[in-house]
N, C-alpha and C positions, 0 to 999 in steps of 0.2 A: 690262781691265775698269774702266769709269770710277770713279774714286772720287770725283766730285766733290761728290754727294750727302752721304755722310759726311764729307767736309771741310766743308761749310757748316754740318753740325750741330755741329761742334768748334768751329768760328768763333763762331757765332751765341752757344753756350755760354761761352766766352770772354769775349764782350761782357756777358751776362749776368752772369758774376761778376765782372766792372770798374764795372758800374752797381750791382750789391748792395756793393762795397766803397766808392762813393761815397756809397751811402745810408746805411750804417753809420757813415761819417766824418760826414755831415750831421746824423743823430739824435744820436752824440756830443757833436759842438758846441755843441748846444744849452743853455742853461742850466742847472743845477740848484744852489738856493742854499739850499734850505730846510733845517735842520740834521737834523730828525727824519724827512723823507723820504730824505736820504738815507742816515741808518742804518738805516730800514727796508728801504731799496730794495738795501743793502749786504746785508743779512741774506738778504732772497729770493735776491738772486745766486749768494750763499754755498751755502745750502739748497739751490737748484736744480743746482748746479755738483757739490757732494758725492752729490746722487742719480746724477746724471747718469753719472758717474766710478764710484760703485759698480754702477749697472746696465750699464755698457760693459763694465766687467771681467768680471761673470759673463758675460754675452753672449759675450764674444770668446773666453772658454775654450769654451763652448758650439759656436760657431763654428767653431772649430780643431779640436774633434771632429769636426764635422760636415765641414769641409774635407777631413780624413784619410779619411773612410769614401767620400766623393766622387773621391778620388785614388784609392781602391783598386778602385771599382766603375762609376765613369763614364767614358766612353759604355761601356765594358766593363770587365770584370774584369782588375786590371792584368797578369794573366800570360796572358792572351789579347789583350791590346791594346798600345799603346806607351805609353812612358812621358812621352812630349811631350805627348801627347792628352790622358792622365789628368791631366798637372801643368795643362795650359792650363786644364780644366775646375775643378780645385781652385782657380785662382788666380783665374778668373773669379767663382767664389761668393766669394771672400774679398773681391775689389775692390766687388762687390755691398753685403757687409755696411758696407765702410768708406765708401763714397759714402755709404751711408744713414746711416751714424754723423753723417759729417762735415755733412748737413743740417740734423740735428737738434742737435748742438753750435752750429753759426752760429745758428740760431735761438733758441737758450737764449742766447746772449751778447748778441745784440741786444735781445732782448724784455725782460731786466734792467734793461738800461742806459734803454730807451725808457719803460718805465711811470713813473717820477719824473719824467721829463722832461715826458712828455705833461700829467702831473698838475700841474706848475708854469706850463707853458705855457697852461693854462685860466686861469690870470688875467689872461689878454690876450686872451681870449675864444675861441669854439667852433672856429675856423679853424686856429689854430697847434696846438692842441691835437689836432685831428684830424689835421693833416698830420704831427705827429710819430707818433702809433699808427699811420696808415697806413703810413708810409714806415719805420717799424720793422718792420710785418709784411710789408712788399715786399721788405727784405732777404730774408728765408726763401723769399719765392715765387719769387727771382731765383736763389739757392742750390740750391732745390728740384730745380725744372725743369733750371738749367744743369748739376748734377749728373748728371740722368738721361739728358738728350741727350747731354753730353760721356760719360759711362760706356758707354752703348749704342754710340755712334757708334765711340770708340775702339776697343772690344773687337772688333767686327763688323770695323773696318777692320784691326785686325793679325790676326785670327784667322780671319776669313771662314767663322764656324762658326756657325749659329743654335743649335747646344746649348750652346755657351759662354756665349751670351746668355740661354738659359734659365736656365745656371747663376747667371749674375749676377744674374738676374731671383729667384732663388731665393735669394740671398744675401741681396737688398734685402728680400725679403718675410719672411724668417725673423726678420731683425732686428726690421723693421716689426713683425710679430706680438707679438713680446716687449716691445718697447718701447713700443707701445701699451696693450699688457695693463698693464705695470710701471707705467707715467705714470698710465694711467686708474684704479688701484687705490690709489697716491698721491694724485692729485687728490681724490678721492670719500669717501676717508677723511678727510681734513683737513677738507673742505667739508661733509660730513654731520656730524661731532663739533664743528664750528664753529658750524653752524646749531642745532643741537640744545641745545648748552650755552649758546649764547651768546643768541640771540632767544628760545627759548621755557623755559629755566631762568631765566638770570641776568636777562634783560630787557635786554641792552646791545645797541647798534645791532651791524649785519654786521661792519663793518671796527673794530671798538674796540679797540685795542692791549691792552687788562685781558685779551683773551682769549686764554689759551695758546695756541690752535691758528691765531692770526690767522695769522701769518707762514705757518706750514705750508698753509694755505688759500691763498694767494697765491702759493708756490713751485708747489704742485700745477697751479694755472692754467697756469703755462708746461712743465712736464713732463708734463702730458697733452695741453692743448690746442695747445702750439708744437712741442714735440720729437716727441711722439707724434702727431700730426696730419700735419706735416712727414713723419715716416717714410711713414706710410700711406700717401698721396698719392705719394711717390716711389715707394712699391712700384707700385702702382696704374697710374702712368704707364709705367714701366719693364716691366710684366707686359704692358700693352697693345701696346708697340712689340713687345716678342718674340712674342708670339702671331702679330701682323701680318708679322714677317720670317719666321719658319717656313714659312708659307703663301706667300709672296711668293717667297721662293727656290726652292721648290718648283716655284712656275708658272715662275719665270724658267730655271730649270734643263730644265725641260720646253719651253719654247719657243727657248731659245737667246738671251733678252735678259735684263736687268736693269732694265727698267722698274720694275717693280711695287716691288723694294726700292729703287730711287732714290724712289719716289714716298712711301713711310714714311718715309725721314729728311729729304726735302724738307718734307712736311707736319708733323713733329714740329719741324724747326727754324723752319719759319714760325710755328709756334705758340707758341714760345717769344720769336719776335720780336715779334708782335701781344702778347703780354703785356707786354714791355719797353717797347713805345710805348703800351697801356693804361696802365702804372704811370705813366709818364710825365706823362700828360696826366690826370691824376686830380686833381679840384680840388672845394674846397667853398668857398662863398660866406661872407661874415661873419656873415649870419643863417642860414644854408644847414640842410639836413637830412641828417644823414651817413648815414641807410639808403639815401637816394636817391642820394648820391654816390657810394657804395660800389658799387649796382645798375647804376647808369649806366655806370661803370668797366668792369663786366662787359660791358655791351651793346656798347659801344666797340670792346672787347677782340675780340669775337665777330665783329661786323661788318669789322675789320680781317682778322682770319683768313680768314674767307670772300673777301674780295676777293683778298688774297694768295696763296693756294691756288687762286683761279680763275686769276690771272696765269699761275701756274708752271705749270698743267694747259695752258694754252694754249702757253705757249713751247716745252714739252717734250712735248706730245702724250700726256700721261696720259689715263687712261680717264675720262670725265667722269662716269662712272656711279660709279667709286669716290670722284670729290668731291663728287658728290650724295650717296653714303652718310657719306660724313666730316663733311658741315657738317649733315646731317641727324641723325648723333648730336649734334653740339655744339648744334642748338635743341633736342632733346630733354632735352638736358642743364640749359638753360636753362628750358625750360618745367616741369621737375622741381622745379627751385629756387623757381619763382615760386609753384609748388602747394603746397611746405613752407612758403613764407612764409606763405601762407594760414592752416595750420594753429597757425602758431607767433606771428604778429606779435602784439604785445599792443593794436594797432588794429583787430584782425579779430574777428569773432563767436566762434569756437570758443576764443578766449581770456576772451574777456569773461564766455561762458557757465561755464567751469570756475569762474572769480572769483567769478561768481553763487553757483555749486552751494555753494562753499566755506562759504558763510554758514550752510549748513544743517547742517554738519562735514564731518570729514575721510573719511567713507567716501563722499559724494557728489563729493568732490573727484577722489579714486582712480577711481570709476565712470566720470565724464565724462571724466577724462583718457584712461583705457583705452581707451575708445570712440572718442573722436576720433583716438587714436592708430592703432587699427586701420583706421579710415576712410581716414586719409593715406597708408597704404601702397599702396592700389590705382592712384592715377594713376600712382605712380613705377613699381610692377609692369607698369601696362599701356603707358607709355610705353615701357621698356626692351625690351617684347616686341613694339610695334608697331616701334622702330627696327630691330629683329633682323629682323622678318618683311622691311619692305621694303627694306633693305639687302640681304637674301638676294635677293629678287625683283631690284631693281634690277643686281645684279652678276652673275646666274646666265646671262645673255643673253651676256655680253661675250665667250666664245669656247665655242662648243658644246661641243668636244674635252673643256674641263675647267668643265664648267659647275658642279659641285659644289664646287670648290676656289675659284672664283671668287666663288662665292656666301658660303663661309667668311669668304673676304679680304675681302670687302663688310661683313659683321658685324664684323671686327678692325678694319677702319678707320672703321667706324661707332664704337667705341670708344676709338680714336686723336683721332678729333672731338672728341668728347666731354671728352678730357682734355687736348684740343689747348691749352685755355686755365687748365690746371691754376694757371700761375704767378701768375696773376691770383686764383684761387680761393684758394692759398695765402697769398696778400698778405693776402685779405678775412678768411681765418679766423684768422691770427696777429694781424691787429688787433683782434680781441674779447679774447683774452686781456690783451693791452697795455693797454688801457682798461679792462679790470676791475680791473685791478691800480692803475690811475693812480686808480682813484675810490674805492678804499681809501685809497691812499696821502694823496689829497685830504683824508680825513677824520682821517687819524693825524696829517697835517701842520696840520691846523686851517686850512686854506686859507679856508673860509668859504662861507656858504650858497649864493653867486652860483655858485663855483667847484665845488660838487658839482652844481648842478643841470645844469652844461655837463657833469660826468664821467659822470653818470647817462644824459645823453642819449646820447653817445657808447656807454655801455656798453650801454644797451639797443638799439641799431643794432648792435653788436657779438654782441649775445646771439640776435638775429633773422639777422644774416648768416652765425653761425657754424651755424644750425640748416639755414639755406638750403644751405652747404657740406658739412654731413654728409649732407642728401640727397643731393647732388650726388655727394658721393664714393662714397656707399654704390651708387648707380644706376650709375656710372661703373664701381666694381668687376663689378657684376653684368653689365654688358655685357662687359667683359675676359675674366671666367672663361667666357662662354658661347664667345667668342673662343677662349678656353686648350682649353674641350672640343674644338672644332673642331682646336685644335694637337694635342691627344692623339689624336685619330683620324687626324690625319696622321701622327703619330709611330708610332703602332702599325701602320698600314697599310706605312709604308716600310720595317719592321721583318720586317712578315708576307711581303712582297714578297721580300726578299732572304732569307728562307728558306724560300720556297714554302709559305706558309699562307694562308686564307682571308683576305680582307681585309674590314676593318669597312665596313657600308655605313650602318650605324643601329645605333638599340639599342630591341628591342622589350620594351614595358612588359611583355608577357604571358611573356616567359622569367622563368623563377625566377631566375637568377643575376641580371638586372638588377633584377627587382623586390626581391631580397634586398639589393643594393646600393645600391638607390634609398631604401629604409626606413632602413638603417644610417645613410647620408648625412645624411637628413633628420634623425634623431635628433642629430647631433653638434651643430649649432648651440646647440640647448637647452641640453645638456649643457654645454656651454663656456660660454654664458653665465651658467648655475646657477654653474659655479665661480668665474666671476670676481666675481658678486655676493656670493657666501658671502664669498669673500676680502675685499671691501669691507665687510661686515657684521662680520666676525670684527675687522678692524682698526681698525674706526670706534669698537668698542664699548672697544678697549683705550685709544683716544684718549681717549675719553668717562672712562673711568675715571682717568686720568692727570689731566685737567682739574681733575675734582671732590677728586682727590688734592692739588695745587696750592692751588686755591682755598680747602679745608678747612685746609691746613697754614700759607697766610699770608692772613690778610683783607685786608692792605693791597693784593693785587691787585685787588682789585672797589673799593677804596676810592681807588686810582690813586696809593698812595703807594710801592708797590714793583713790579718789573718781572717778569713772568712767565717763567719757564724754556722759550721758544720752541724752544730746540734738542730739547727731551726730545720735543715732540711731531714736529719733523722726525725723530728717529731712529726714532720709532714708525714712522711712514708709511713710512719706507724700507725699513726693516727686515721691515715685514708685506708688502710690495712684492715686496722680493726672495724672499720665502717662497713668495708665490703666482702669481708669472709662469710660472715653468717648467712647472707640473703641466697647466696647462690648455692650454699651447701641444702639449705631447707628448701630449695625448689626441687632439688633431685628426689630428696627423702619424702618430702612431704607428696608429691607427686604419684611416688610408688604406692604409697599407704592409699591414695585416692583412687589407684586405677585398680588396686585391690579389692577395695570395698566396693568399688562398682560394678566391675567385671568379674572377680571371681580370681581361681586359680587360673584358667586358662586364659583370661585376659593377662595376668601378671606373667604367665609363661611367654606370650607372644610379646608383652611391655620388655622383657630382660632379651630374648632374641634379638627386637629392635634397637634395644639401649645398645647391646656388645656388639652390634654389625656397624651402627653409625658412630659410636662412640672409638672404634679401633681405628677404622677409618682417619675420621678427623684429627686423633692424637697422633698416629703416625703422620699424615700430612703435617700438622701444625709443627709438629718435634723436626722432622727432617727437613722441610723448608727452613724455618727457622735457623739452623744450624747450617744452612747452605747458603743464608745470605750473610752469617756472622762470618763464616772463612772467608767467603767472597770479598768481604770489606776488608780481613785479615790480609788475604793474598793480594790486593790492590795496594795498602800499607805495605808491604814488603817490597814494592819497587815496579809492581806489573800494571800495566794497562794505564801509564800515567804516574803512578804513585801517588803519594799523600798531598793533597791541595787541590790535586785534580779533579775533572767535573765525574770522571770516575769514580774516584774516593768520595764526592758527595753524594751522588746516588747510590754507591755501595752504602754509605751510613745511614741512607735514608731506607732502603730494604732492612739492613740491621734492625732499623727502630721499630719498622713492622713486624719482623720476625720475633724481636726479644719477646711480646708477650704470648706468640706463637708456641716456641718452643720452652719456655721458662714458667708459664703461667698456666694459659688453656692447656695446652697438648699435654703435659706431664698430670696435669689433675685430673684429664677424664680419666684415666683407667682406676683411680681412686674411686671416681665416683659410680665408675660401672660396678667396682667391687662392694660400695656400701648400698647400693640398691639391690643387688644379690644378696646380702645377707639379710638386708631387712625381710625380701621374701621370705627366704627359709624360716626365718624365727616368726615371723607372722603368718606363715601357710594356714595355721589349723583354723584362724582368723577368718583368713581369705575364704578359707573351705567353706564355713558354716556361717558368716555374718554378710556375704555380698548381696548386692540390690539384684544383679542379674546373677542366674546359674549358668 
């Protein structure tokens, strides 16, 4: 069998690692001379490392327990299987967790050295500051997607087993779920506590070093938006490739060729190569617009990918219908990003309308933000549905003998296409917290108003692009789990054929088992979100109490004559996140297993459908409304609707406080949750088929 496609993926991944290393050294060699910035940047790095080490220690214990269970029961109970087969499943799972952890760790390391350097580079103008921030984020982008393509290619090259790839994906997803939850709880605990005590109660600026929570807030930007989002997009990308490979191998085995498997690996490798080229060509003028520069890089990468995949399709004789589905997914992803931009950009009407409503009080801030948030979900939901429908129809006719399988393969390749430029998406996303930290460090280092104006502009671009990447990642996860639904059906039917049982042809909503699963699955994202936001609520209250205690015990903190105890606030956020991250994840995992053993594969099919639809809606609503409130507050702070200190500003801060756990904790965690339950369904499909209470 030809292994060139997998080797091409491994080669491009190694190239991305080499480029990431060069970018890291370039960022590290930029000057950092301000003593205050160096000190605070060091505290941020120290806090981020401490959090990540504690989180990974806990998660690796959890992953070890799951690995033992996988060894005992997958692909079949150890007493009915072979030792080597079960061991390969467990090792693949462990590799998935390790690769995901590696991507997050690399992102944290570079983000916490790029923030101070980006702040000091702003003294020379917007261009050098932007380049430090973007190239710092690009290290994360190259590491995340390089690890994804390298891991999937290597596992498949060595084992030639799609179930092992699913286990690798489950390892990535389970760690991503808890990393995103833990990071999200940490970052919003600190952000809310810092905003409410600093801006509203004490009347001091956002990043004032007199605020005991200010360093924890900056640490949170890194552990939530860098490590958490990196693990999240790593998970989505791996899951999309796993879903495509399961269906591709089934088609190739039936036809005697390996054309479809090759298509998956070549398209994934070329997506990474396009992202490398896109990052290399990213530039901004001396007086350029950072938002425009970031978006232009995305469009350039999209065009490069479409051309490269067309060339490979022509050379190797791949299906043009598959190519069209892949490009369609990519285009829809970009369109969804543009739509998200409209609802969250501070130059657009929705942000202005919410800022104007804030002048009347916080109740209207919340009402208007919720309304626009719900409206913003429709384009992405419809876009995901359209790409699913067109991909299905495009590929249905490739081979009349396998029309339904090719239709599902088309959907899975649309997901691969949507995530093909994820290297650029992660680069843009990680840029956001770097320049956010840079803005705070510039204020603490007293670099002057001109530097603050530059870092504010970079930060605003980061917020806008971050909102776009969240919308993109949620929609991509939606398309991925629709493909995983097809993977679940494929795995069930393979087992059913082997056991002489009836095959699944779909899920009838009038079937009471399907309806039971659908209603149960639809409720899980709401409960999951509530648990996360209650975790933020409890933790933030503890931190607010600590800030009050410090300020009351030492008046010199507000007078500026003594330093706050920053480490105490970091410890509160870390300890609280550790307590809250496991229960919410277990609810999602255990509810899936319970539903499967109660209602069987039909109930699980309904469960996945309900979970996907409800999860997508809630995730898009919360991410977009949160971004909208954040930028409405910043729009007011820029001098509109009364500016800082006005009633509109206080209402805007309250709106942003509500939006914080929406956009940075619950919203982006839901897409990982729906991926995890979809993978569990596929991995346990045979058990659900044979051991359920109701058939």
